C-alpha positions, 0 to 999 in steps of 0.5 A: 533455476527455481529453488525446490523443497521451499516450505518456509518463506519470508517477506521483508517490507517494513512500511509504509502502507503503499509500499507494502501494497505494492508487494502484493502481485509479487505475494501472489506469485509466490503463493502460486509458485509454492502453494503448499508453502508457509508465507511470513511477512516482516513489517513494523508494527505500526503497519501490521494491520495492513496485511490483514488484506493479504489472503492466506497469509500465515504469520506476522513478524513485527518490529517495534517502531519505537525500538527501530527509531531508538538511539540508545545503543542497548534498545537497538542491540536488543532489538536486532538480537531478538529479530535474528533469533525470531528469524533463525528460529523459523528455518525459512528456506527463502527470504524475499527482502523488498526494499534492500536495506543493508541491515536487512541483507546482513540480518538474512545472511546471519540467520543462515537462510540458503535463497536470499533475494533482495530488491535493491533501489541502486547498485550497492556492490558490498550489499549484493554479495550478501543476497544470492539473487538481487534485482536493482530497481532502477527502471523508471517507467516500470511499476514497483510491483512489477520490478518486485515481480522482476526479482521472483522472475530472476530467481526462476519463478513462473511469472504466472498472470498478475494478480493484485488482490486485497481481500477484505476481511468479513469483519471489516466489511461488517463494520464499514457497512455498520458505519453507512447505516449510521451515517445514513448512506445507502448501499445503492446509491452512487458514493464518492469517497474522498481521501484528502491527505497523503502521509509522507509530506513530500512537497507539491504532493497535497491537493488543497483540502478546500478543493476537495471541499469544492469537489464534494459540494459540486456532487452532493448537489447533483444527488451523489453521496460524499464521504471523507476518510483520514487517519485519527491524526487527521480528524481535526483538519476535517472538522469543518466538514464533518457538519456536512459530510460523514468523516471517517478519520477517527471512526475507521481504522486502515482495513475499515477505511479500505472496506468503506472504499469498497462500498463506494463507487469512486475513490478520490485522493492523492498518491497515498496508501489507502488509494493504492489498497482500494485499487487493489480491492477492485475500486475505480480510483482517481489519484491526484499526482504532481511530482510522483512518476505515476508510472512507476508508483501510481494506481497499479495497472491503470496509469490512465487512472492518474490525473496529471497538471496539465502545466506545472509539476506540482498537484495544486496545479491540477484545477477543480474543473479538470477533477470534476471532469475525471469524476464524471468520466469514472462514474460513467465507468462504473 
């Protein structure tokens, strides 16, 4: 049965970018079920800007990444005590934990929140006792975003039509347009945005940079605009391409990078947070996958946008010709 008198809700997903984006459909489902409630989101400070695209989010609570990674017992104790005080002071009636860590379960129980819901990766009999409602994410071919929605359904919420909307703030869209202008790119011309790096270093997940360069050259020779994305730490890796193509790495923060994808026609890359955000912003994406289970963690709502190797299980088993063909198909669709 759906809980009543819910006026204050806490969502928890500390990171990373793609995992936070996967909570968007659940966020919109909570908004639809509790339209007058305040919703807060607990996240690592290094990922807090991702939440700028969650339309109508009321408050962001942050955990300092440095404190969380500390080996100093006093630092960890002080961080935990401060966090417990902060959560208790907000008087949440419902908390939804989308990762199901043991420390989260204990935090919510100690915070005396009446409704404590947890999305747990594998069965944990003791941990489950700390939640009033839980869902075990063991469905191999069901997208993580839909498994989060199943947690809410199990709690009694109405499964309104799926909404996966990442709303780019006006200021970030303006910054992206200014970058387009600085780079001499036209908003009216077909544009390919390439995000060549993935963030978690999973073996076999990265497609070689020189192949992305070949893709860029191919489409530029045919009159298409091409630009490269990336984080500040990846700028040096892209220096060799910067003389031929605009490179957003080091010039655009995450949300502005999402805005750059919104101004582009097609977004190409691996299984990385920016591509998931671009898809949620309504863009046609092409995601190169190898070891990734694309049904579970691929482009949400569009498993056909995932490009798999015809043989083997590594992303590098995907050929340049295969990707060129996929881009051609995508350009015909937009």
